[in-house]
BAFITOR-175179 format. One record per atom (N, C-alpha, C, O): atom name; residue in one letter; x, y, z. Coordinates in Angstrom, 2 decimals, padded with zeros to 5 digits. Example, Ala and Ser with C-alpha at 12.3 -4.5 7.8 and 13.67 -1.06 7.14 Angstrom:
% BAFITOR-175179
PT N A 013.19 -005.69 007.80
PT CA A 012.30 -004.50 007.80
PT C A 013.20 -003.30 007.80
PT O A 014.24 -003.32 008.46
PT N S 012.85 -002.25 007.08
PT CA S 013.67 -001.06 007.14
PT C S 012.90 000.03 007.87
PT O S 013.41 001.14 008.04
This chain:
% BAFITOR-175179
PT N F 094.92 077.01 117.03
PT CA F 095.40 075.64 117.13
PT C F 095.65 075.23 118.60
PT O F 095.12 074.23 119.09
PT N V 096.49 076.05 119.26
PT CA V 096.91 075.71 120.63
PT C V 095.61 075.88 121.59
PT O V 095.40 075.08 122.50
PT N L 094.86 076.87 121.36
PT CA L 093.69 077.09 122.20
PT C L 092.74 075.91 122.18
PT O L 092.16 075.58 123.21
PT N I 092.58 075.27 121.06
PT CA I 091.69 074.09 120.98
PT C I 092.08 073.07 121.95
PT O I 091.23 072.52 122.65
PT N F 093.43 072.77 122.02
PT CA F 093.96 071.84 123.01
PT C F 093.72 072.31 124.44
PT O F 093.44 071.47 125.29
PT N V 093.81 073.56 124.73
PT CA V 093.65 074.03 126.06
PT C V 092.20 073.87 126.43
PT O V 091.93 073.52 127.58
PT N I 091.30 074.07 125.61
PT CA I 089.89 073.96 125.92
PT C I 089.54 072.49 126.14
PT O I 088.79 072.15 127.06
PT N S 090.09 071.61 125.30
PT CA S 089.88 070.21 125.32
PT C S 090.39 069.56 126.65
PT O S 089.97 068.47 127.03
PT N C 091.28 070.27 127.32
PT CA C 091.84 069.69 128.54
PT C C 090.83 069.84 129.71
PT O C 090.97 069.20 130.75
PT N G 089.91 070.65 129.52
PT CA G 088.96 070.86 130.62
PT C G 089.49 071.66 131.72
PT O G 090.33 072.53 131.49
PT N G 089.03 071.42 132.99
PT CA G 089.38 072.23 134.08
PT C G 090.77 072.06 134.65
PT O G 091.25 072.93 135.36
PT N S 091.44 070.91 134.34
PT CA S 092.74 070.65 134.93
PT C S 093.88 071.54 134.29
PT O S 094.85 071.89 134.97
PT N M 093.74 071.90 133.00
PT CA M 094.81 072.76 132.40
PT C M 094.39 074.21 132.57
PT O M 093.21 074.56 132.60
PT N P 095.43 075.02 132.67
PT CA P 095.17 076.48 133.10
PT C P 094.70 077.31 131.91
PT O P 095.50 078.00 131.27
PT N L 093.43 077.25 131.62
PT CA L 092.87 078.05 130.53
PT C L 092.99 079.56 130.79
PT O L 093.41 080.30 129.91
PT N K 092.63 080.02 132.02
PT CA K 092.63 081.38 132.41
PT C K 094.04 081.95 132.17
PT O K 094.21 082.98 131.52
PT N A 095.08 081.22 132.76
PT CA A 096.45 081.68 132.68
PT C A 096.97 081.74 131.27
PT O A 097.81 082.57 130.93
PT N Y 096.44 080.82 130.44
PT CA Y 096.80 080.78 128.97
PT C Y 096.27 082.04 128.29
PT O Y 096.97 082.76 127.58
PT N E 094.98 082.27 128.56
PT CA E 094.30 083.52 127.91
PT C E 094.99 084.79 128.30
PT O E 095.23 085.68 127.49
PT N N 095.32 084.83 129.60
PT CA N 095.97 086.10 130.15
PT C N 097.36 086.23 129.45
PT O N 097.70 087.29 128.93
PT N A 098.07 085.22 129.44
PT CA A 099.46 085.34 128.82
PT C A 099.27 085.61 127.29
PT O A 099.99 086.43 126.71
PT N S 098.33 084.96 126.66
PT CA S 098.09 085.15 125.24
PT C S 097.76 086.64 124.91
PT O S 098.26 087.24 123.96
PT N S 096.86 087.19 125.80
PT CA S 096.46 088.56 125.56
PT C S 097.65 089.55 125.76
PT O S 097.80 090.50 124.99
PT N L 098.45 089.33 126.77
PT CA L 099.52 090.18 127.06
PT C L 100.58 090.00 125.93
PT O L 101.18 090.97 125.47
PT N R 100.78 088.82 125.54
PT CA R 101.64 088.53 124.35
PT C R 101.28 089.28 123.14
PT O R 102.12 089.93 122.51
PT N E 100.00 089.21 122.78
PT CA E 099.51 089.91 121.64
PT C E 099.81 091.43 121.68
PT O E 100.25 092.03 120.69
PT N K 099.56 092.04 122.88
PT CA K 099.98 093.44 122.98
PT C K 101.41 093.67 122.76
PT O K 101.81 094.53 121.98
PT N A 102.22 092.87 123.47
PT CA A 103.73 093.05 123.35
PT C A 104.20 092.96 121.98
PT O A 105.08 093.72 121.57
PT N V 103.64 092.07 121.24
PT CA V 104.05 091.82 119.76
PT C V 103.49 093.07 118.94
PT O V 104.22 093.69 118.16
PT N K 102.23 093.39 119.16
PT CA K 101.57 094.49 118.48
PT C K 102.47 095.87 118.59
PT O K 102.68 096.61 117.63
PT N Y 102.91 096.08 119.76
PT CA Y 103.67 097.20 120.03
PT C Y 105.24 097.06 119.88
PT O Y 106.03 097.90 120.32
PT N E 105.60 095.96 119.25
PT CA E 106.97 095.65 118.95
PT C E 107.97 095.89 120.13
PT O E 109.03 096.51 120.00
PT N L 107.52 095.34 121.29
PT CA L 108.25 095.55 122.54
PT C L 109.57 094.76 122.62
PT O L 110.43 095.02 123.46
PT N Q 109.69 093.72 121.65
PT CA Q 110.92 093.01 121.54
PT C Q 112.11 094.03 121.33
PT O Q 113.24 093.78 121.75
PT N D 111.79 095.24 120.64
PT CA D 112.80 096.17 120.42
PT C D 113.05 097.13 121.53
PT O D 114.05 097.86 121.53
PT N Y 112.13 097.16 122.51
PT CA Y 112.12 098.17 123.58
PT C Y 112.32 097.57 124.99
PT O Y 112.77 098.25 125.91
PT N S 111.99 096.37 125.10
PT CA S 112.26 095.68 126.43
PT C S 112.68 094.20 126.14
PT O S 112.02 093.25 126.56
PT N K 113.76 094.07 125.43
PT CA K 114.10 092.76 124.89
PT C K 114.25 091.71 125.95
PT O K 113.73 090.61 125.78
PT N E 114.91 091.99 127.01
PT CA E 115.20 090.99 128.02
PT C E 113.95 090.37 128.61
PT O E 113.83 089.15 128.73
PT N Q 112.97 091.28 128.99
PT CA Q 111.79 090.79 129.55
PT C Q 110.86 090.05 128.52
PT O Q 110.21 089.06 128.83
PT N F 110.86 090.62 127.26
PT CA F 110.14 089.98 126.18
PT C F 110.65 088.63 125.90
PT O F 109.88 087.69 125.70
PT N D 112.04 088.49 125.87
PT CA D 112.65 087.15 125.63
PT C D 112.27 086.14 126.76
PT O D 111.97 084.98 126.51
PT N I 112.30 086.65 128.04
PT CA I 111.94 085.70 129.10
PT C I 110.50 085.23 128.94
PT O I 110.25 084.03 129.05
PT N A 109.55 086.14 128.69
PT CA A 108.21 085.84 128.47
PT C A 108.03 084.90 127.35
PT O A 107.27 083.94 127.46
PT N E 108.74 085.16 126.19
PT CA E 108.55 084.17 125.00
PT C E 109.03 082.80 125.33
PT O E 108.41 081.84 124.88
PT N A 110.08 082.63 126.08
PT CA A 110.71 081.32 126.42
PT C A 109.64 080.59 127.31
PT O A 109.34 079.42 127.08
PT N N 109.11 081.27 128.26
PT CA N 108.13 080.59 129.21
PT C N 106.87 080.27 128.45
PT O N 106.30 079.20 128.65
PT N F 106.39 081.15 127.58
PT CA F 105.09 080.92 126.86
PT C F 105.36 079.75 125.91
PT O F 104.52 078.87 125.74
PT N S 106.46 079.75 125.33
PT CA S 106.70 078.63 124.35
PT C S 106.79 077.33 125.15
PT O S 106.21 076.34 124.70
PT N E 107.45 077.26 126.27
PT CA E 107.55 076.01 126.93
PT C E 106.15 075.59 127.46
PT O E 105.84 074.40 127.44
PT N A 105.30 076.54 127.94
PT CA A 104.00 076.22 128.37
PT C A 103.14 075.70 127.21
PT O A 102.29 074.82 127.38
PT N T 103.37 076.24 126.07
PT CA T 102.57 075.85 124.85
PT C T 102.88 074.38 124.48
PT O T 101.99 073.60 124.13
PT N I 104.16 074.05 124.58
PT CA I 104.59 072.63 124.26
PT C I 103.96 071.73 125.28
PT O I 103.49 070.65 124.92
PT N L 103.90 072.13 126.60
PT CA L 103.23 071.24 127.64
PT C L 101.74 071.12 127.32
PT O L 101.17 070.04 127.39
PT N I 101.15 072.19 126.98
PT CA I 099.69 072.16 126.60
PT C I 099.47 071.26 125.46
PT O I 098.55 070.44 125.51
PT N N 100.26 071.34 124.41
PT CA N 100.18 070.49 123.19
PT C N 100.26 068.99 123.47
PT O N 099.63 068.14 122.84
PT N E 101.13 068.75 124.52
PT CA E 101.25 067.37 125.00
PT C E 100.05 066.84 125.68
PT O E 099.88 065.64 125.86
PT N N 099.21 067.77 126.06
PT CA N 097.89 067.41 126.68
PT C N 098.08 066.52 127.99
PT O N 097.24 065.67 128.28
PT N N 099.23 066.75 128.78
PT CA N 099.42 065.99 129.93
PT C N 098.99 066.69 131.15
PT O N 099.60 067.69 131.53
PT N R 097.97 066.24 131.78
PT CA R 097.32 066.94 132.91
PT C R 098.32 066.97 134.06
PT O R 098.23 067.90 134.86
PT N R 099.27 066.04 134.23
PT CA R 100.23 066.05 135.25
PT C R 101.08 067.31 135.28
PT O R 101.62 067.70 136.31
PT N N 101.19 067.95 134.05
PT CA N 102.00 069.14 133.93
PT C N 101.16 070.37 134.22
PT O N 101.70 071.46 134.05
PT N A 100.00 070.33 134.59
PT CA A 099.17 071.49 134.77
PT C A 099.75 072.63 135.73
PT O A 099.65 073.83 135.46
PT N K 100.33 072.13 136.81
PT CA K 100.86 073.10 137.80
PT C K 102.20 073.76 137.15
PT O K 102.40 074.97 137.30
PT N K 103.03 073.03 136.50
PT CA K 104.23 073.59 135.85
PT C K 103.76 074.58 134.68
PT O K 104.27 075.69 134.50
PT N T 102.79 074.07 133.96
PT CA T 102.26 074.94 132.92
PT C T 101.76 076.31 133.41
PT O T 102.08 077.35 132.84
PT N T 100.95 076.25 134.51
PT CA T 100.42 077.40 135.18
PT C T 101.61 078.34 135.57
PT O T 101.55 079.54 135.31
PT N E 102.65 077.79 136.17
PT CA E 103.77 078.48 136.59
PT C E 104.42 079.21 135.43
PT O E 104.73 080.40 135.49
PT N L 104.62 078.43 134.34
PT CA L 105.22 079.09 133.15
PT C L 104.45 080.09 132.60
PT O L 105.02 081.10 132.17
PT N L 103.09 079.96 132.55
PT CA L 102.21 080.95 131.96
PT C L 102.19 082.21 132.86
PT O L 102.12 083.34 132.37
PT N T 102.26 081.99 134.15
PT CA T 102.29 083.12 135.10
PT C T 103.56 083.92 134.95
PT O T 103.55 085.15 134.86
PT N T 104.69 083.18 134.91
PT CA T 105.98 083.92 134.55
PT C T 105.96 084.68 133.28
PT O T 106.42 085.82 133.22
PT N A 105.39 084.01 132.19
PT CA A 105.25 084.68 130.95
PT C A 104.41 085.90 131.05
PT O A 104.79 086.93 130.49
PT N S 103.28 085.87 131.74
PT CA S 102.43 087.02 131.94
PT C S 103.15 088.15 132.58
PT O S 103.16 089.28 132.10
PT N N 103.77 087.80 133.69
PT CA N 104.52 088.84 134.49
PT C N 105.54 089.48 133.62
PT O N 105.68 090.70 133.64
PT N S 106.29 088.68 132.82
PT CA S 107.33 089.24 131.93
PT C S 106.78 090.08 130.81
PT O S 107.34 091.11 130.44
PT N Y 105.66 089.60 130.28
PT CA Y 105.09 090.43 129.20
PT C Y 104.53 091.67 129.81
PT O Y 104.63 092.71 129.16
PT N Q 103.95 091.69 131.04
PT CA Q 103.50 092.91 131.55
PT C Q 104.65 093.88 131.96
PT O Q 104.47 095.10 131.89
PT N T 105.79 093.36 132.37
PT CA T 106.94 094.13 132.64
PT C T 107.49 094.72 131.23
PT O T 107.86 095.89 131.17
PT N A 107.53 093.95 130.24
PT CA A 107.86 094.43 128.91
PT C A 106.96 095.59 128.47
PT O A 107.40 096.56 127.85
PT N L 105.69 095.44 128.82
PT CA L 104.74 096.52 128.43
PT C L 105.05 097.76 129.20
PT O L 105.11 098.85 128.64
PT N N 105.25 097.60 130.52
PT CA N 105.53 098.73 131.40
PT C N 106.90 099.42 131.06
PT O N 107.01 100.64 131.16
PT N E 107.82 098.71 130.70
PT CA E 109.16 099.26 130.29
PT C E 109.20 099.67 128.92
PT O E 109.84 100.69 128.66
PT N G 108.59 099.02 127.97
PT CA G 108.67 099.26 126.60
PT C G 107.72 100.37 126.03
PT O G 108.10 101.17 125.17
PT N L 106.61 100.36 126.51
PT CA L 105.51 101.27 125.97
PT C L 105.98 102.79 126.14
PT O L 105.80 103.57 125.20
PT N P 106.53 103.20 127.22
PT CA P 106.98 104.59 127.30
PT C P 108.14 104.96 126.26
PT O P 108.24 106.08 125.75
PT N K 109.00 103.90 126.02
PT CA K 110.05 104.17 125.14
PT C K 109.51 104.19 123.57
PT O K 109.91 104.99 122.73
PT N Y 108.62 103.26 123.38
PT CA Y 108.02 103.21 122.09
PT C Y 107.15 104.51 121.81
PT O Y 107.22 105.09 120.73
PT N A 106.38 104.93 122.81
PT CA A 105.66 106.12 122.68
PT C A 106.60 107.34 122.27
PT O A 106.31 108.05 121.31
PT N E 107.68 107.54 123.01
PT CA E 108.59 108.58 122.80
PT C E 109.24 108.46 121.35
PT O E 109.43 109.45 120.64
PT N A 109.55 107.24 121.00
PT CA A 110.17 107.05 119.66
PT C A 109.08 107.35 118.48
PT O A 109.41 107.89 117.42
PT N L 107.88 106.97 118.74
PT CA L 106.82 107.40 117.80
PT C L 106.54 108.83 117.75
PT O L 106.27 109.38 116.68
PT N K 106.59 109.49 118.89
PT CA K 106.37 110.91 118.89
PT C K 107.48 111.64 118.08
PT O K 107.20 112.55 117.29
PT N N 108.74 111.22 118.30
PT CA N 109.88 111.82 117.52
PT C N 109.78 111.57 116.01
PT O N 110.11 112.40 115.17
PT N E 109.31 110.34 115.75
PT CA E 109.13 110.03 114.31
PT C E 108.07 110.85 113.66
PT O E 108.22 111.35 112.55
PT N I 107.01 110.96 114.37
PT CA I 105.83 111.77 113.88
PT C I 106.16 113.23 113.74
PT O I 105.70 113.86 112.79
PT N N 106.94 113.81 114.64
PT CA N 107.43 115.20 114.50
PT C N 108.04 115.38 113.15
PT O N 107.77 116.37 112.46
PT N S 108.88 114.45 112.75
PT CA S 109.50 114.60 111.35
PT C S 108.44 114.48 110.32
PT O S 108.47 115.25 109.35
PT N E 107.48 113.58 110.43
PT CA E 106.39 113.41 109.41
PT C E 105.57 114.61 109.40
PT O E 105.16 115.03 108.32
PT N R 105.26 115.24 110.56
PT CA R 104.45 116.46 110.64
PT C R 105.19 117.62 109.80
PT O R 104.55 118.42 109.10
PT N E 106.50 117.65 109.92
PT CA E 107.23 118.74 109.20
PT C E 107.17 118.47 107.74
PT O E 107.02 119.41 106.96
PT N S 107.29 117.17 107.32
PT CA S 107.18 116.81 105.90
PT C S 105.79 117.26 105.40
PT O S 105.69 117.89 104.35
PT N S 104.73 116.94 106.14
PT CA S 103.42 117.19 105.70
PT C S 103.13 118.79 105.62
PT O S 102.39 119.29 104.77
PT N R 103.80 119.50 106.59
PT CA R 103.62 120.88 106.62
PT C R 104.35 121.58 105.35
PT O R 103.84 122.46 104.67
PT N S 105.54 121.06 105.18
PT CA S 106.30 121.72 104.16
PT C S 105.76 121.51 102.73
PT O S 106.03 122.29 101.82
PT N I 105.01 120.44 102.59
PT CA I 104.39 120.15 101.23
PT C I 102.95 120.83 101.23
PT O I 102.20 120.71 100.26
PT N K 102.63 121.49 102.29
PT CA K 101.31 121.98 102.43
PT C K 100.09 121.10 102.36
PT O K 099.07 121.41 101.73
PT N A 100.25 119.94 103.06
PT CA A 099.18 118.96 103.07
PT C A 098.00 119.54 103.76
PT O A 096.88 119.11 103.48
PT N Y 098.17 120.49 104.64
PT CA Y 097.07 121.11 105.41
PT C Y 096.19 121.84 104.51
PT O Y 095.06 122.12 104.91
PT N K 096.57 122.19 103.34
PT CA K 095.76 122.89 102.30
PT C K 095.10 121.93 101.35
PT O K 093.91 122.00 101.07
PT N I 095.94 121.02 100.88
PT CA I 095.52 120.05 099.88
PT C I 094.64 118.88 100.31
PT O I 093.60 118.58 099.71
PT N D 095.11 118.23 101.39
PT CA D 094.49 117.10 102.04
PT C D 094.03 117.43 103.47
PT O D 094.40 116.75 104.42
PT N K 093.22 118.48 103.60
PT CA K 092.93 119.01 104.92
PT C K 092.37 117.91 105.88
PT O K 092.75 117.87 107.05
PT N E 091.50 117.05 105.40
PT CA E 090.84 116.06 106.24
PT C E 091.87 115.15 106.95
PT O E 091.93 115.04 108.17
PT N N 092.71 114.50 106.05
PT CA N 093.72 113.66 106.69
PT C N 094.74 114.41 107.58
PT O N 095.15 113.93 108.64
PT N Y 095.10 115.53 107.13
PT CA Y 096.04 116.34 107.90
PT C Y 095.47 116.67 109.32
PT O Y 096.13 116.58 110.35
PT N E 094.13 117.07 109.25
PT CA E 093.57 117.46 110.60
PT C E 093.37 116.22 111.50
PT O E 093.54 116.27 112.72
PT N L 093.02 115.14 110.86
PT CA L 092.90 113.86 111.66
PT C L 094.23 113.54 112.19
PT O L 094.32 113.16 113.36
PT N A 095.31 113.67 111.42
PT CA A 096.66 113.38 111.97
PT C A 097.04 114.25 113.13
PT O A 097.61 113.77 114.11
PT N E 096.73 115.54 113.04
PT CA E 097.03 116.47 114.07
PT C E 096.26 116.24 115.33
PT O E 096.79 116.35 116.44
PT N L 095.02 115.91 115.17
PT CA L 094.16 115.65 116.30
PT C L 094.70 114.45 117.01
PT O L 094.86 114.46 118.23
PT N N 094.98 113.40 116.24
PT CA N 095.61 112.15 116.96
PT C N 096.91 112.42 117.62
PT O N 097.21 111.90 118.70
PT N Y 097.74 113.29 116.94
PT CA Y 098.97 113.69 117.59
PT C Y 098.81 114.45 118.88
PT O Y 099.53 114.23 119.86
PT N I 097.87 115.35 118.87
PT CA I 097.57 116.16 120.11
PT C I 097.12 115.24 121.19
PT O I 097.59 115.31 122.32
PT N N 096.18 114.35 120.83
PT CA N 095.70 113.38 121.81
PT C N 096.76 112.46 122.34
PT O N 096.70 112.09 123.51
PT N G 097.77 112.05 121.48
PT CA G 098.91 111.23 121.78
PT C G 099.83 111.97 122.79
PT O G 100.33 111.36 123.74
PT N V 100.04 113.22 122.59
PT CA V 100.95 114.03 123.43
PT C V 100.26 114.08 124.84
PT O V 100.88 113.84 125.87
PT N E 098.96 114.42 124.79
PT CA E 098.21 114.48 126.04
PT C E 098.24 113.19 126.81
PT O E 098.47 113.21 128.02
PT N A 098.01 112.04 126.14
PT CA A 098.10 110.70 126.80
PT C A 099.38 110.47 127.32
PT O A 099.50 109.91 128.41
PT N L 100.46 110.88 126.59
PT CA L 101.83 110.60 126.96
PT C L 102.10 111.51 128.29
PT O L 102.77 111.06 129.22
PT N G 101.59 112.69 128.32
PT CA G 101.78 113.52 129.47
PT C G 101.12 113.01 130.76
PT O G 101.50 113.30 131.89
PT N L 100.06 112.19 130.45
PT CA L 099.39 111.56 131.68
PT C L 099.96 110.15 131.94
PT O L 099.36 109.39 132.69
PT N N 101.05 109.80 131.37
PT CA N 101.57 108.44 131.45
PT C N 100.66 107.36 131.03
PT O N 100.77 106.24 131.53
PT N N 099.74 107.63 130.13
PT CA N 098.89 106.65 129.44
PT C N 099.49 106.19 128.20
PT O N 099.05 106.58 127.12
PT N Y 100.56 105.30 128.29
PT CA Y 101.44 104.97 127.22
PT C Y 100.71 104.22 126.14
PT O Y 100.94 104.45 124.95
PT N E 099.89 103.37 126.51
PT CA E 099.21 102.47 125.50
PT C E 098.23 103.37 124.59
PT O E 098.18 103.18 123.37
PT N D 097.45 104.36 125.23
PT CA D 096.71 105.29 124.47
PT C D 097.66 106.22 123.59
PT O D 097.42 106.51 122.41
PT N A 098.62 106.59 124.21
PT CA A 099.59 107.53 123.41
PT C A 100.18 106.84 122.22
PT O A 100.30 107.45 121.16
PT N V 100.58 105.49 122.37
PT CA V 101.13 104.75 121.20
PT C V 099.94 104.60 120.14
PT O V 100.15 104.79 118.94
PT N N 098.79 104.28 120.58
PT CA N 097.65 104.14 119.61
PT C N 097.33 105.45 118.92
PT O N 097.07 105.43 117.72
PT N Y 097.32 106.55 119.57
PT CA Y 097.09 107.84 118.95
PT C Y 098.22 108.16 117.97
PT O Y 097.94 108.59 116.85
PT N F 099.51 107.95 118.36
PT CA F 100.64 108.19 117.54
PT C F 100.55 107.39 116.28
PT O F 100.77 107.88 115.17
PT N L 100.21 106.13 116.48
PT CA L 100.10 105.24 115.26
PT C L 099.06 105.74 114.25
PT O L 099.24 105.71 113.04
PT N Q 097.97 106.20 114.84
PT CA Q 096.89 106.77 113.94
PT C Q 097.45 108.12 113.28
PT O Q 097.28 108.33 112.08
PT N A 098.07 108.97 114.05
PT CA A 098.65 110.16 113.51
PT C A 099.58 109.86 112.39
PT O A 099.58 110.53 111.36
PT N K 100.40 108.84 112.59
PT CA K 101.38 108.39 111.54
PT C K 100.73 108.01 110.27
PT O K 101.16 108.38 109.18
PT N K 099.62 107.21 110.45
PT CA K 098.88 106.77 109.27
PT C K 098.21 107.90 108.55
PT O K 098.21 107.92 107.32
PT N F 097.60 108.92 109.31
PT CA F 096.96 110.07 108.60
PT C F 098.01 111.03 108.03
PT O F 097.72 111.66 107.01
PT N H 099.12 111.19 108.56
PT CA H 100.10 112.08 108.04
PT C H 100.69 111.42 106.71
PT O H 100.95 112.13 105.74
PT N Y 100.86 110.19 106.70
PT CA Y 101.33 109.42 105.61
PT C Y 100.36 109.59 104.36
PT O Y 100.77 109.82 103.22
PT N K 099.03 109.45 104.72
PT CA K 098.07 109.70 103.71
PT C K 097.94 111.11 103.17
PT O K 097.80 111.36 101.98
PT N A 098.01 112.08 104.19
PT CA A 098.00 113.51 103.69
PT C A 099.24 113.84 102.87
PT O A 099.16 114.46 101.81
PT N Y 100.36 113.43 103.37
PT CA Y 101.63 113.69 102.65
PT C Y 101.61 113.13 101.16
PT O Y 101.91 113.84 100.20
PT N F 101.24 111.78 101.06
PT CA F 101.39 111.22 099.76
PT C F 100.20 111.54 098.77
PT O F 100.35 111.51 097.55
PT N S 099.07 111.83 099.36
PT CA S 097.90 112.37 098.42
PT C S 098.33 113.73 097.90
PT O S 098.21 113.99 096.71
PT N T 098.85 114.62 098.78
PT CA T 099.37 115.88 098.36
PT C T 100.55 115.84 097.36
PT O T 100.62 116.56 096.37
PT N K 101.48 114.91 097.72
PT CA K 102.58 114.87 096.80
PT C K 102.14 114.23 095.41
PT O K 102.76 114.55 094.39
PT N G 101.14 113.39 095.37
PT CA G 100.57 112.89 094.22
PT C G 100.02 113.93 093.34
PT O G 100.23 113.96 092.12
PT N I 099.28 114.81 094.00
PT CA I 098.66 116.04 093.29
PT C I 099.75 116.94 092.73
PT O I 099.66 117.40 091.59
PT N F 100.78 117.20 093.51
PT CA F 101.87 118.08 093.09
PT C F 102.60 117.38 091.99
PT O F 102.91 118.05 091.00
PT N D 102.90 116.19 092.04
PT CA D 103.56 115.41 090.95
PT C D 102.77 115.38 089.62
PT O D 103.33 115.49 088.53
PT N E 101.50 115.22 089.75
PT CA E 100.64 115.23 088.51
PT C E 100.62 116.61 087.94
PT O E 100.67 116.77 086.72
PT N S 100.53 117.65 088.79
PT CA S 100.49 119.03 088.34
PT C S 101.86 119.34 087.66
PT O S 101.86 119.92 086.57
PT N A 102.97 118.99 088.23
PT CA A 104.29 119.18 087.66
PT C A 104.39 118.49 086.33
PT O A 104.95 119.05 085.40
PT N K 103.87 117.29 086.21
PT CA K 103.88 116.55 084.98
PT C K 103.08 117.25 083.85
PT O K 103.52 117.36 082.70
PT N N 101.85 117.75 084.25
PT CA N 100.98 118.44 083.32
PT C N 101.62 119.76 082.87
PT O N 101.52 120.14 081.70
PT N I 102.29 120.45 083.81
PT CA I 102.95 121.71 083.44
PT C I 104.14 121.45 082.45
PT O I 104.33 122.19 081.48
PT N K 104.88 120.43 082.71
PT CA K 105.96 120.10 081.80
PT C K 105.46 119.68 080.46
PT O K 106.08 120.05 079.46
PT N E 104.31 118.89 080.35
PT CA E 103.73 118.56 079.05
PT C E 103.18 119.79 078.35
PT O E 103.29 119.93 077.13
PT N A 102.58 120.70 079.15
PT CA A 102.08 121.96 078.57
PT C A 103.22 122.81 077.98
PT O A 103.09 123.38 076.89
PT N E 104.35 122.87 078.73
PT CA E 105.48 123.66 078.22
PT C E 106.03 123.02 076.96
PT O E 106.31 123.72 075.98
PT N E 106.19 121.70 076.97
PT CA E 106.61 121.04 075.82
PT C E 105.70 121.24 074.60
PT O E 106.20 121.31 073.48
PT N N 104.42 121.32 074.78
PT CA N 103.43 121.49 073.72
PT C N 103.58 122.92 073.20
PT O N 103.58 123.13 071.99
PT N I 103.70 123.92 074.11
PT CA I 103.92 125.28 073.73
PT C I 105.17 125.44 072.85
PT O I 105.19 126.16 071.86
PT N K 106.25 124.70 073.31
PT CA K 107.55 124.89 072.60
PT C K 107.37 124.28 071.19
PT O K 107.93 124.82 070.24
PT N K 106.67 123.25 071.04
PT CA K 106.34 122.58 069.75
PT C K 105.53 123.50 068.84
PT O K 105.78 123.61 067.64
PT N M 104.51 124.18 069.49
PT CA M 103.76 125.09 068.73
PT C M 104.57 126.25 068.23
PT O M 104.44 126.66 067.08
PT N E 105.42 126.81 069.11
PT CA E 106.26 127.93 068.74
PT C E 107.25 127.45 067.57
PT O E 107.57 128.20 066.65
PT N E 107.65 126.25 067.67
PT CA E 108.60 125.77 066.61
PT C E 107.85 125.66 065.25
PT O E 108.34 126.07 064.20
PT N L 106.66 125.11 065.34
PT CA L 105.83 125.07 064.22
PT C L 105.46 126.33 063.62
PT O L 105.40 126.43 062.39
PT N E 105.20 127.39 064.44
PT CA E 104.96 128.80 063.98
PT C E 106.14 129.32 063.32
PT O E 106.04 129.97 062.28
PT N K 107.28 129.07 063.89
PT CA K 108.56 129.62 063.29
PT C K 108.77 129.00 061.90
PT O K 109.09 129.68 060.92
PT N S 108.58 127.68 061.86
PT CA S 108.97 126.99 060.63
PT C S 107.82 127.34 059.52
PT O S 108.10 127.43 058.33
PT N S 106.62 127.52 060.00
PT CA S 105.63 127.94 058.97
PT C S 105.76 129.37 058.51
PT O S 105.43 129.71 057.37
PT N S 106.25 130.21 059.41
PT CA S 106.60 131.59 059.06
PT C S 107.84 131.74 058.09
PT O S 107.93 132.69 057.31
PT N M 108.74 130.78 058.17
PT CA M 109.92 130.81 057.31
PT C M 109.48 130.32 055.91
PT O M 109.99 130.78 054.89
PT N I 108.58 129.44 055.88
PT CA I 108.04 128.94 054.61
PT C I 107.32 129.97 053.89
PT O I 107.42 130.00 052.67
PT N N 106.56 130.86 054.54
PT CA N 105.73 131.98 053.89
PT C N 106.68 133.03 053.54
PT O N 106.29 134.06 053.00
């Protein structure tokens, strides 16, 4: 909706500045950086919102102010990314360590080997990226690892739960058969 107005303004409104701020905003929101670099994220959001209002007013006289707001927003989003991604990557790594333990304890590596191995591969790549200070890649690998560990854990748990249910039903049927045998032997 907003982009349509920006394009319709032609050359006088700051299309490139808007695209840059929007792209950085998208990343900041995707990586939940409002939780990891709140102050910078809030500054960026305030400037981006104000610029969006000016763009929607379609007033070419505000082009310079809009550009300044979008530049400030971009700089703040970038700072939020620089500050927040390392914290988010570490938080994800710690969270996944717990999920890895859960997957291991339920023996997902035997039952759902494919998802477990994909989870571990992504985890290893995430740790490597983190060690190289490539935080965005680390976060993406950790998010993938989390997804695959989740799948491996719950598919394995589903199989175990189904097996436990079948064992319980079998035990109940054996018990009923034994009771029937007892009662029929008492009658004879």
